[in-house]
N, C-alpha and C positions, 0 to 999 in steps of 0.2 A: 729319800725320794729324789730322783734325778730331776734337774730342771728341765722344763719343756723345751724342746728344740725350737730355735728361732724360725719364725714363719718365713719360708722361702719366698723371694720376690717372684711373682708370676712372670713367666717368660713371654716375650713378644712373639709376633708371627714372622718377623724379619730377621732379627739379630739375636745372638746369644749374648746375654749381658749379666753382669754381676750386680749385687745390691748397691755397690758404690758408683756404678756408671750413671752418668747423667742421662736424662730422657732424650731419646733420638726423635727429631722432628718427623722424619718419614715414618717411623714406627708409630708415633702418636697419631699421625694422619690416618692410619689404617683403622684406628679405634673410634675417632670422633664421630658423633652423630651428624654434625654439620657437614663434615667432609663426605660422609656416606651419602647424604642427601644431594650434595653438589655433583658427585659422580653419577648418581642415578638420574638426576635431572639433566645432566649433560648428555648422557646416552639417550635419554628420552627425547631430547631436542633433536639429536642427530637422526633418530628414527623418523621424526616428523618432517625433517627438512632434506634428508639425503636418502631417497628411495633405494639407490644402488647399495648403500651401506646398511640398510635397515635390518636385514636378516642377521648380519654379523653383530650389529649393535644390540639387537634384542637378545642374542645369545649371551653377549657379555653382561647385559643387564640381569639376566637370570642367574648368572654366576656370582656377580658382585653384590647383589642386594641381600640385605640381612633382615628385612622386615616383612617378608612375604609380599613384596611389591607394593606395600602400603603407600609409600611416597608417590609412586607413579599413579596408583589408583586415585589418590586424593587429587593430584594435579589434573588427571583426565576429567574427573567429575567437575573440577573448577572450570576447566576450559569449556566443557559441554554446557554448563549452566550460565557462564558469563561471556564467553568469547567465541562461541562456535560460529556465529554469523559472520564474524570478522576474519575467520581463517581463510587463507588463500587455498587455491584448489589442491596443490600438492600436499600441504599439511592436513587438509580435510580428508583426502584419500588415505594418507598414511595413518591418521588417527583411527579410522575404521579398520585398517589392516592390523594395527596394533591391538585393537580390541579383539579381533578375530584370533590373534596369536595368544592373547591372555586366556581366552576361552579354551583354545586347544590345549593349553598347558594346565588347565584346571585351576587357575589361580583363585584362591579364596577371595571373594568380594567382586569377582568379575561379573556376577549376575546383577549386582547393583549398577555397575557401569553400563551394562547392556540396557537396563531399564531407563537409565538417564538418556542413553542414545535413542531409545524408542520415543522419548518425549520430544526429541528434536525433529521428528517426522511430522510435518505440519499437515493438518487436515484441510481439505479444500484447496490444495495446491498441487498442480500437476506440472510444475516447472521441472526442467531436466535435473537440476540438483536435488530436488526433493524426491523425485522418482528414483534417482540413483541411490539415495540414502535408504529409502524404503526397501528397495530390492537387495541392497548390500546387507542390511541388518537381517532381512528375511533369510538370505543365503547362510548367514552365520547360524541362525536358529535351526535351519534344515540340516546343515552339515554336522552340527553338534547336538543332534536331537537327544541323545542319551544324557548329555550334560544338562540340557534344558529340563528334562523330566525330573531332575533331582531338586528343582526349586519350584515349589507350588506357586509362590508369588510371581515368579517370572512367567510361568505358564499362563496364569490369569491375566497378567499385564500385556503379554504379547498377543493373546487371543483378543482381548479388548481393543488393542491398537489396530490389529489387522482386520477385525470385523468392521471397524469404523472406516478404514481406508478402502476397503473393497468398493464402497459406494462411489468413491471418487474415480475409480479406475474402470469405467464402463466404456470408454472410447475404443474403437476397433484396434488401434495401435497399442493399447494397454491391456488387451485381453490376455496375452501370455503371463504378464505379471499378476493380473487378477486371478488367473487360474491357480498360480502358485500360492497365492494368499488363501484362496478358498480351500485348497488341498491341505494346507497347514492348519487352518482353523478347524476343519472337520476332523483331522487326525487328532488334534489336541482335545477337542470336545468329546470325541468318542472314547479316547483312551483315558483321559484324565478329567472326566466331567465334574467330579466332586471338588477338584482343585479350582475349576472354573466357576463353581457354584458360589464361591466367595465374592464374586463380582456383584451379585445382587440383582435388583430389578432392571438395571440398565442393560444387562446381558440380553434380556428379552427384547428391549427396545432396539438394540443393534441387530439382533437376529431377524427381527421383523422387517428391517430395512433391506435385508439381502435374501429374504425367504423365497423370492421368485427364481433365484439361480437354482437349476435342477438339483445339484448335489445338496445345496442348503435346504431345499424344499423337503427332501427326505428326512433330514435331521429335524427340521421344524415340525414335521408330522409326528416324529417320535417324541419330541418334547411335549407336544400337546396330548397325544393319544396313547403313547406307549413309553412312559418315562422310565420304567424299570430296565429297558434295553440300555439306557445311558448309564444308569447306576442303580444297584439294588437299594441304596439309601435315598434315592431321589423319589419323592412322593408325587410330584407333579408341578406344573407351571406356577401354581399358586404359592408353592414354597419359595420360588424365586421372587415373585412379584411382591411378596410381603417383606422381603429383606431389603433394607436400605442400602444403596450403593455407597461404598466407602469413598471418602474424599480423594484418596490417592488415585483411584481410577478416573474420577471426573477431572482431576488436575492433569493426568498424564496425556490428555488430548490437547493441551495447550502448550505451545513451545515456551521456554523460559521467558523469551522476550514478550510474547503475548501476555503471559501471566503477570510479568512485572508492570506492563502498561495498564492492565485492568486493575490490579491492586493499587496502583498509583491513582487512578481515577476514583476508585471507591474509598480512598483513605486520605487523599491530599487535595483533590480538585473541588472547588466550591461550586455549589449548585448555581447555575447561571453562567459559569465560565467554562463549561465543558465542551463547547462546540469545536474549538481548535483541536482538542485532544481526540474527539470523535472523528473529526475530519482526517486527522493524521492516521488513526487506526483504520478508517475506511480505505484510505489510499493504500496503506501498507498491506492489509490483509483481506479486505472485503470488496475489492474492485473488479474481480473477474467473475465470470459466470459460474466457474467451479467452486468459488469461495462461498456460495450460498449455503453449502452443507456445513460450513464452519459455525454458522449462527447457532445451531443446536448445541454444539460443544460449548460455546460461550455462555448460552443460557443455562445449561446444566451446571456449568462451573459457578456461575453467579448465584444460582439458587442453592447449590449443595456445598460450596466451598467458601464463598465470600460471606461470612457471618460477622458483620461489624459489631464492635463493642457498644455498650450503652452510651459511652462518651461520644462516639462517632454518630450514633443514631440521633443524639440530641443536639448535634452541631449542624452547621450549614454545609456539610460535605455532601457531594453528589450521591443521592440515594440509589439503591440497586434498581428500583422499579423504573427510574428514568433511563438508565442504560438499556434495560430490557425493552422499554417502549421504543427507544431509538432503533434497536436491532429489529424489532417487529415492523416498524414503519418504513424501514429501508429494504425490506425483502422485495425482490423483483420476480420471484418465481412462486407459483401457487403451491408446488410441491414443497419448496423450502419453507413457505409460510405455514403450511399445515404441520410439517415436522417441528418447526419452531414452537408452535402452540402446544404440541404434544410434549415437547421438552419442558415447557413452562409448567404444565399441569401434571407431569408424570408422577410426582410424589403425592398428588392429591388422590390418585385412583385407588390406592390401597393404604391410605394414611391411617396410622395407629398412634394416637397421642402418647402412648406409653413408650413407644420405640422411636418414633419420628420426631423431627424438630419443627417447631413453628416457623423457623427461619427458612425452611425449604418451601413453604407454601405462602409465606407472606408476600413475595414479589408479585405473584399473579393477581391477588386481590387488590393490591395497591395500584398496579398498572390499570386495572379496570376502573377503579375508583377515580384516579386522577386523570384518566383519559376521557371521562364522561363529558366534561365541559368543552375542551378544545378539540378532542378527537373521538367523537361518539362512535364513529365507525369501528375504531379499534376495540372499544368496550363492547360493542354489539357483537363483533365477530368472535371475541373471546368468550362472552357469555353463551353464544350459540354453540361454540365448540364444546364448552363445559357440559351443556345439556346433551348434545348428540354423542359425546364420547361414552356416556354411560351405557347405552344399549349396544353401541357399535364396537367398542374396544375388543371385547371377547364375549360374545353372547352367553356362553355357559357360565361366565362369572359376572353377569350383569348385576346381581344383587350385591356382590362384594364391592364392585366398583361404585355402585350407588351409595353403599355404606361408607366407603372411603371418602367420597366427595362430601357426604353429610358430616362425617367426622371432621373434615377440614374446615367447613364453614362454621361448625359449632365451636371448634377450638379457636378460630379467628375471633369469634364473638367473645369467648371466655377470656382471651388474652387482650381484648380491647384493641386489637389492630384497627378495627372499625367499630364504631359505636352501634350502628344498625346496618342491616343489609337491605332493608326495604327500599331506601332511596336509590340503591343501585339496581335492584331487581325490578322495581316497578316505576322506573323513571320515564317521564313523558317523551324523552328524546329517543327512546327505543321504539321500534315499530310494534304494532299491536300483536302480531303473530309471535314475536319473540317474548314479549311480556306474558302472553298467555301460556307459552311453553314453560317459562320460569315459574309461574304460579302453579302450574300443574306438577312440575318436578320438585319444587321447593316451597310448598305452601307454608312451612314453618317459619321461613325467613322473609315472607312477603307482607307481613303485617307490622305496622309501626305506629306508635302514638303520634309521630310527627308526619307532616305532609311530604310527598315524594319530591324533595328538593335536594340541593347539594348537601352532602353529609358534612357536619362540623366535626373536626378532629378532636378527640379527647386524649388526655395523657394516658399512656399505657399503665396498667395496674401491675400485674405480676411480672410481666416481661420488661416493663419500662421502655417500650418502643415509643419514643417521642417523635411524632411526625410533624411538629410545628413547621419544620423547614419546607414541608411539602405544600404548604398553603401559599407560598410565594407566587407560584405560577403553575397551576395544575396542568400536567400533561405536556408542558413545553419541553420536550426532550433535549432540545439543543439551544435553549434560549441564551441570548447574549444581552448586551446593554438594552437593545430593543430588537424585536424579531417578528417576522411573519410566521403565523402558524395556521395550519389547515382549520377551517371552521365549517361546521354543519356539513361534513362530507357525507354523501349518501352511503347507506350500507351496501347496496348493490350498485356501485359506481361503474357504469358501462360507458366509459369513454367521455363522460361529461367533464366540462372544464371545472376545475376545483376553484372554490371561492376562498379568498383569504381575508383575514382580519388582522389589523395591526394591534400588537400588544405592547404598550409602554410598560416596561417591567419595573423600573425604579423611578416612578414619577417624582416623589418628594424627597428623594434620597439626599439631594443637595442641602436640604434644610435640617436633616437629622444630625445631631451632635455625635461625635465619635464616642462609641461605648467600648471601653477597654476593660471593664470590670471583670469579665470572666477569666482574664489572664493575669491580672495584676498580682494576685496572691501566689502565683508560680514564680515570681521574680524575687531576688534577694532585696534587702532593704535599700541598699545604695542604688541599684538599678531601678527599683520601683520609684524612688524619689526623683530620679532624672526623667523617667518616663512621664510621671505626673507633671513635672515642670514643663516638659515638652508639650503636654496637652493644654496647660493653662495659657501659654503664651501664643499670641497670633502674629507677632513680629518675626519676619523671615530671618533677619540677621540674628536675633536672639535664638530662634529655633536652630539655626546652623551651629551656634556656639554650644547649645545643649547637646545637639546631635554629635558634635565632635567629642564631647565628654563621654557620651554613651559608647562611641567607637573606642575611646581610650580604655573604658572599662572592659570592653570585649577583648581588647588586646592584652589585658593583664594576665599574668600566668595563672592566677587562681580563679579565672573566670569559669563558672560552672556551665558547661555546654548543654546541660540538660534543660536549662531555661531558654535556650535559643529559640525553640519553637514558639514559646509564649511571647518572647520579645518580638519575634517576627510578626506575630498576630497583632500585637499592640502597634507596631510601626506601620503595618499595612492599613490598619484602621485609622490611625492618626494622619497618614499621608494620602488618604483616598482622594482628597481634593487635588493633589498634585498630579494624579493620573487621569484627571478629566480635562477636557478642553484641548486646545492646540499646544503642542510642545514647541514647534518651530515658530520663531518670531515672524510677524507679518512682513517686516522689512529686514532682510538678512544683512547685517554688518558685523564686524568683529566685536563691537561693543554689545550689540543686541544678543549675539550668540553667547558671549561670556555671561551676560546677565541671565540668560535662560537656563544656564547650568548652575546657578547659585541657589539651589534649593536644598533643604535639609537632606533629602534622600540621596543627593549627589555627593554628600560627604563620604558615604561608603565607597562610591566610585573613586573619589579623589584620593582617599587613603590607599586603596588598592593600587592605583596608578603609581603612587610614589614609593611603594614598597618593592623590595626584591622578592622574586618567587621563592627563593630558598629561605626567606624569613619565616619563622614559625608562626608569626601572627598572620601571614598572608593566607595560609590555608584556613585558619579559623574565621577570618573575615570573609573569605570566599564561601565557606559553609554557611555563614550568616546570610550572605546574599542569596545563596541557593535556597535557604529556608524561606526567605522573604519572597522569592520567585514562586514558591508553591502557594503562598497566600495571595500574591498579586502578580499574575503572569505578565502584566505590562512592563514589569521591571526589566524584562529582556531587551525590548527595543529602546527603552529609555537608556539603558547602558550603552547600546550601540550609538545612540544619538550623542551621549556624553563623550564617548571615545572619538567621535568625529568633530564635534563642535568645540570642545574645550581645548585651549592652548596647552594646558597642563598634560593632556593625554595625547599630545602629538606623537605619532609613531607607535602608539601602544594598543592599536586595534586588536592585536593577537591576544590581549587579555581576555577578550570575549571567549576565545577557545577554552581557556582555563575555566572560565565561568560555566560554559556548556558542559564540560566534563564533570564539574562539581555538582550539577543538578541531578535530579532523579532520572532524567532522560539519559544523561551520560553520553550523549552523542552530538557532535558538532552540527552535522547536517540536519538532524531532526530538530534540534533546538533552534538553529538559525531559520529554518523554514517556518517553524511555528511562530517565532517572534516576528518575522517579516509578514506572516499572514495576519497576526494581531495588529501590526502597524497598518497594513492595508485596510483592515476593517475600521480602524480608528481615525487615520490621518493620511490621506493620499499625498498631500504635499510633503509630509515627512518621509514617506516611502520613496518619493522621487529624489529627495535630498540625500537619503542614505544610499540609494542605488549605486552610484559610482564607486563609493568606498567599499560596499559589500562585494561587488564584483571584482574589484582589484585586490582586496585583502583575502578573499576566500574563493579563489578561482576554481579549485577542485570541487567545492560544494555548490557553486552557482552555474558553472559552465557545462557540467556533465549531463544535465537534464533541463527540461523546459519548465520545471516547477516554479521557480522564482519569476521567470519571464512571463509565464501565464498570469501570475498574481499581478504583475505590473500592468500588462496590456489590458487586463480585465477592468481596470478602474481609471486609467489615465484618460485625460481629454486630449484634444488635438494640440493644444498649446504645450502641454507637458510632453507629448510625443516629440514635438519639434525641439524642445529643450534637450531631451535625451539624445536626439540625433546630433545636435550641436556638440554635446559632450563627447559623443563617439568620434565625430570628425576632428575634434580638437585633441584627441588622444587621451581624454580623461576617463573614458569608459570603454570597456571591451565586453560585449555581451555574447559574442560567438567566437568559437575557435574552430579551426579546420576539422579536427578529429571528431567533433560532436555536432556541428551545425546541421548536418543532414538529418540526423535523428531528431533533433529539436524541431526542425521544420516539418518533418513527418508527423511528429506529435501534435503540431499546431493545426493540422488539417481538421481536427474535431472541434476547434475553438470557434467562437462567434465571429461574425464577419469583420467587425471593426478590430477585434483582437488579432485576426489573421493579417489584415492590411497593416496594422501597426507593427506586427512582427516582421513583415517583409520590408517595411520602410526602415526599420532598425537594422535589418540585415544588409540592405543596400547601402546604408551609411558606412558600413565596414568595407575594407578593401580585400574581401575574400573573393578569389576567382570564381566566376560562375560555374566553371567546370566541376568545382568541389561539390555543388549541390544539384547538378543537372540530373543525376540518377533519380531525383524525386519525381521526375516525369513518369517513371514506371508505376508510381502509386496514384497518379491523378486521374480521376474519372470526370468527364466533362460536365455531368449533371451535379455531381456532389462537391466538386472542388473548384468552383469558378474563381474564387479569390486568388488561390495560388496560381492557377493557369493564367489569369490576366496579368498578374505581377511578373510571372516568368516570360510571358509573351513580350511585354514592354522591355524587359531586360535583354532578352535574346535579340530584340530588334537593334540594340546598340552594339551587339557583338559580331565580330567576324566569325563565321561558322568554323568550328573545328570538326575533326572526324567524329569525336565522341558526341558532340552536340547533334550532329546530323544523324548519327545512329540512334540516339535517344528520341529525337523528334520523329524519325521514321518508325520507331517501335510502337508508337501509339496506335491502337486499333482503329480501323476506319469506321466512321459512322457519318451518315449524311448530315447530322446536326452538329457534329464536332468539326469546327473549322480551324482548330488550333494549328495542326500540322500544315495545312494548305496555306494559311495566312503567313506563317513565318517563312515557309519555303518560297512563297511568292516574293516576299520582301528581300530575302537573300538572293533570289534569282535576278532581281533588278539591281542590286548593289555589289554582289560578290559572285557573279555568274560563273567565272572560271573556277574559283575555289569550291563552290557548291557542286559544280559539275564533276570535279575530280573525286570529291567525297562520295557522291551518289554512285559514280561509276565503281568505286572501290567496294561499296556495300552490295551493289547488284552482282558483281562478279564473285565476291566472297560468298554470298548467300546462294548463288546459282551453283557453285561448286560444292556446297555443303549438303550432304544427304539429309532428308527430313528426319530419319531415325536418329541421326546424330544430334540434331537440333534439340530433341527432347531430353538429351542427356547432359545439357549444359549445367552450369553452376546455378545456385539458388537465385542469385541476382538476375541472371538471364531469364529465369522462369517468369519473372514479373514482366519483362519486356516482350519476350516471344517475337523477336524480329524475324520475319519470314520473307521469302522472295515475293510471295503473293501480296503481302502487306506493302512492300516497297512499290510494287507495280501499281497497286491501288492508289497510293499517295501520288505517284508520278502521273497517273491518269487524271486525278483530281487537279493537279497543278497544271497539266496540259489544258484542261478545260478552262481553268481560271485565267490562263494567259492567252486563250485562243483569240480574243478580240482586242488584244494589245499589240504593240510593236516590239514586244520583248522577243529576243532571239535565243533564249535559253536552250530551246530544243533543237537548235541548229548547231550546237557545239559538237565537235568531233568526239570527245570522251563519252558524252551521253549517248550519242548514236552508236558508237562502237560497243558500249555496254549493252544497249538494247539488242543489237545484232547478235552479240554473244549469248544473251539470254534466249532470244528467239530460236536460235539454232538447236537448243537442247530442251526447250519446254514442250509440254504435251499440247495436243490439239485444242483441248478445252481452254487452256490459258491463251493460246494464240487467238482463239475466237473471242474470248472475253476482252482481251486487250488489243484487239485488231487495229484500232486507230493509233494506239501507242506504237505498235510494231510497224505500222505503215511508215513511221519516220525512219526506222531502220532500213526498210526496203528501199526507200528513196535514196538513203545514204549509200546503200549497196549498189544501186543502179548508177549513182554518180561516180563510184570508184572506177568504173570502166572508162570514164571520160577523163581528160587531163584536169587535175585539181586547179581551181581558181584561186584558192588561198591556202595558206599553210594550216590554219586552224579551223576555218569555217566550212561548213557544207554548203551546197548550192543554195542560193538565196530564195528560190521558190519554195513556198511552204507546202508541206504535204496536205494541209487542210485545203489549199486552193486546188491541188490536184484532185482531191476527192470531193470538191465543192459541189458537184452535181447532185450528190446524194444528200438528202435533207438530214440534219442532225437529229439525234434521238431526243425525246422529251427531257431526259436527264441532263443532256448536254445543254439544251436550251435554258433550263432552269439554272444550272450552275453558271453558265456564261453570263446570263442576265444578272444574277445575284452578285457576281463578282466583277461587274464591268467597271465600277469606280476604281480609280487609282489607289494603290496602297497607302499613299501619303494621306489620303482623306479618311482612311478607316481608323476609328478609335473605339475601344471597348466601351460598352454601355455601363453606366454606373450600376453596380450590383445592388439589389434590394437587401435590406436587413432581413436576415432569416435565422432561424434556430438551427444549429448544426445537429445532424444526427450522429449516432455513434457507429458510423460505418467502419467496418474493419478494413485495415490497409491490406490490400491484396492485389490481385490481378486487375488490369485496366480494361476489362471487358464488360459489356453490359448485356 
C-alpha cells in the first residue's frame, strides 16, 4: 500500500509559495477577519464623509466584502439606533444614500436596516430634517417596490409608519408629500392586505384617523362593508379588532431616543422625582402644536410595550399610570385629548382574557383611580369616555365592544388590580349624570359592601401587582419635594380660574431612619459589613473613613459590578440627609467651602479627581457614580459644586463631562441642563454661585441657547442680578456671544416681565455692539413686547445712529399708539442731526428707486422688516409733527430736502396729497434754489409751517403736536406692569 501523498499547502491569493516559505504579511492580511472588517469600515466611512467618492467606494465595498455586507449592515444599524441624532448633515444624507444602494443591490438584511431607518422618522415632527427623512425613505420604498413586496414584515411596518405620518402632513405646503404617502399606503393595502393584517387592531385605529381623505375613504368603506375585495381570506373588521397589535409595531413609532428616555423613566426614576425628566421630554418632543399627535404613540407604547417586572412593580419606581396621567393633563388640543383617551382604552374594546394581557388595560384603570382625589376632572372625563365609546365606536359592533369593556373590568377585579370598582364608579366627586350613566352601563360593578370612599389598595394575587408605591401621592403626576396640584377642578371647566392646593409630600421623612434592608442581601459579605458600619455611625469623620474603605473595595479587581445597583441604593438611602438643606455655606470663605465638601458622598468625587482617566478603576468608579445618580438625581449638581468649591478639584471641571457621558442620559447638554434645573429648584444661591463656572467651562452647552439663562432669570432677585452683572463686568462671566445673542434675546420675548428685564440688564453688562442685536426690532410688536422695546429705546438713546440702526427703526410699521420710532428719531434729530439726515436721505432714495415688486422678493430677514417708501414717509411726517413746536432745524437740512424733492418728483398723486405738508418742505427748498444760497448746508431760515400758517392744522396734527410738546430730555418710559406673557409667535411686526 502506497503512503498517502503529503497534503499540499493551500496557495495564497497573492504569491506562489512552497511549504517551506515563511508566511507573508501581505498575504496574511488578505485572509484575516480583522483586516477585512477594517477595510470594509474604512470604505464605509468614506461613503459617509466623501460624497464625491461615494459611488466608487461603494463599488469597491461590494467587491472586497466577503460576508454579504454584514459588517456594514451591523454598523449602519448601530449608528441608526445610537448616533443618528448626532450625525452631521452630509453623513446623514450619505447614510440614506447608502441604504438606497444596498436596497438596489438586493443585499440580504437590507430590509432590517430600512425598518430601523423608518423608526428614526419621528411622529408629531414637521421639522425640515424629519420631513426630508420621511420623503427620502418613502422614495426608496416607491423606487424599489418589487423588492419591498418580497418582505411581509417590511410591508406591514412601512404601512403602519406612513399611515401614522399622514396625520402630521396636512398643511398646504406638505400636501404633495401626503399624497405620495396616501398612494403608497393604498397600493400596499390593496395589493398585500393579508401582509398588513398582521398589524392587528391598531391598523383600524390608524385608518380611522385618515378615513376622511377621499382615496382612504374608499378603502375604509371596503374594509367595513366589502372585506372580500381586499382579500378572500379577510372576513371583516372584527377579525382585525380582535387581534392584539404586536409590540414591534407600537415600538416602531418611537425614535430610539424617545424609547430610551421612556424606558429610563419607567425603570430607573423614582416616583416623586420624575418632574425634571418629564420637563426635559416635554421640551424635546412635546412643545409644538404638531407634537400633540405624538401622545397617542407614547400612550400605546406604554400600554403595549412597557410591561414592568414584578420587582419594579413592587418598588418605588415611577409607575406607568403616572406618566400617562401627565401626558393626558398636558394635552392642549381637544382632538389630541380625544385620540389620547382612545389610545388608552383601545385594548379594552375587544379584550379577550385568553389572548390579551392584563398589563395592556391596567394603566387606564389606575389613572382613573389615582386621579380621583387630586384630579377628579381627569377621572370623570375618562369614565365618561369609557361609557360613550361603547355605542359610538362602531354601532354594528356595539355588543362586542360592551363585552370587551365588561371583560376588562372583570379581569381587573380578578387580578386584584383594584379591590372594588364601586368606590370609583359611584364616587360623590362625580356629577350625578355621570354616576347615573355608570350605574346604567355597569350595574355589576356599582355595588360594594364598603361606602363610596377612596379605595384601599390590596396586594395583587395572581399577577403580584403591588401598588403600595401609588399611595404616596395619588394623581400627582409630576410631584417633587413639595408641589402644587390641581384640586377640585370642574368637569366642564369653561375658562374658570383653577384652584390649587399645596401638598407636602414627605412631611415626616426627616425623622425616618434609613432603611437599607431590601438591598443588603445583594451585597457580598465584606461590602455588606462596611455598609452596615456606615449606617451605624453618625460621626462625619468616621463616615468618611468608612466611605473611603468602600471606594477601595469598589476599585479592587475582583469587585462584582452586579452589586453596584444595590450598593447605590444603600448609599442613596444612607446619604439622603446630605441632599437636604443648603449646600453652599452662609458665609463663603476658603475654610467654609472646604468644610462643605468634607462629606462622605464627596469621597467618590475626590477619588475620581485624583485618578487618571485611563486608569481602569476610573471607569468603574464613574459607573458607580452614574448608578448613584439614577437613585439620587441631586448628585449631579453636588458634583458640580464639589468641582468648583474643592481645592483638590481645581481645574478638573471637565470631569463632569465624563460623568454625563457615563449616565443613562449619555449627553452632556441634557445632563447639564437637568442638573442645573434641579439646582434651581432646590437652591437659588447655589445656582448663582455655580453660574460663572458653568458658563466658562461649558460654553458650547450654555451659550448656544437661552435654556440655562431662562432658568437663572426665572428665580434670581434684584441683588443676585446685580451680583451677576458685576461678574460680567469683571470678566468672570460671559453669558452671551455674538453668534447666538440675537436668537437668545428673541427667545426671551415670551418670558415674564422681570425675566426679560434681567436678561437685558445682563446683556447690557457685556460689551457686545448694539448693531449685533438691532435686527430684533423686526420681531417686536408694541403691544406684546414693551420690555424689549423700552430697553432698546434707552440703549439706542446712547448710540450715534448708524445706517443699519436707522433702517431697522424706520422698518417698524406705523401705528398711532406706537411712539417708538418717533421718539428715537426725535432724540437723534436733536443730537446727531447731520448723521441722521444723511442716513434718512440714503433710505429715501434707495427705496424710491426700488420697484415694489422687487421689494417682495427680498431675503427672509427683510420680509420681517418690510421697509417701504410709504413707511419712511409716514415716520418722517410723524417726526415733522413732533418737531413742529420746537426750535429744531432738522427739516431745514439740505440732504433731507433734496431727498424729499427726489421722492416727490417720482411718486403718484395719492402720496403727494397724503404727505403734502412733508413735500411742502421740498417745494420751499426748490423755490429757494432759484435765489443765491445763504449758506452752504442750510436751506432758508423761514419754516414752511409759517408759510402755510394761515391754514389751520388738522386734528391729527394738533393731537400729535400737543402730546409731544415736552422736550425729549424729560421723556422717560413708564414702569411696566407685571404681566403674564403670551405665547405669541415671532413674526411680522404688524397689528
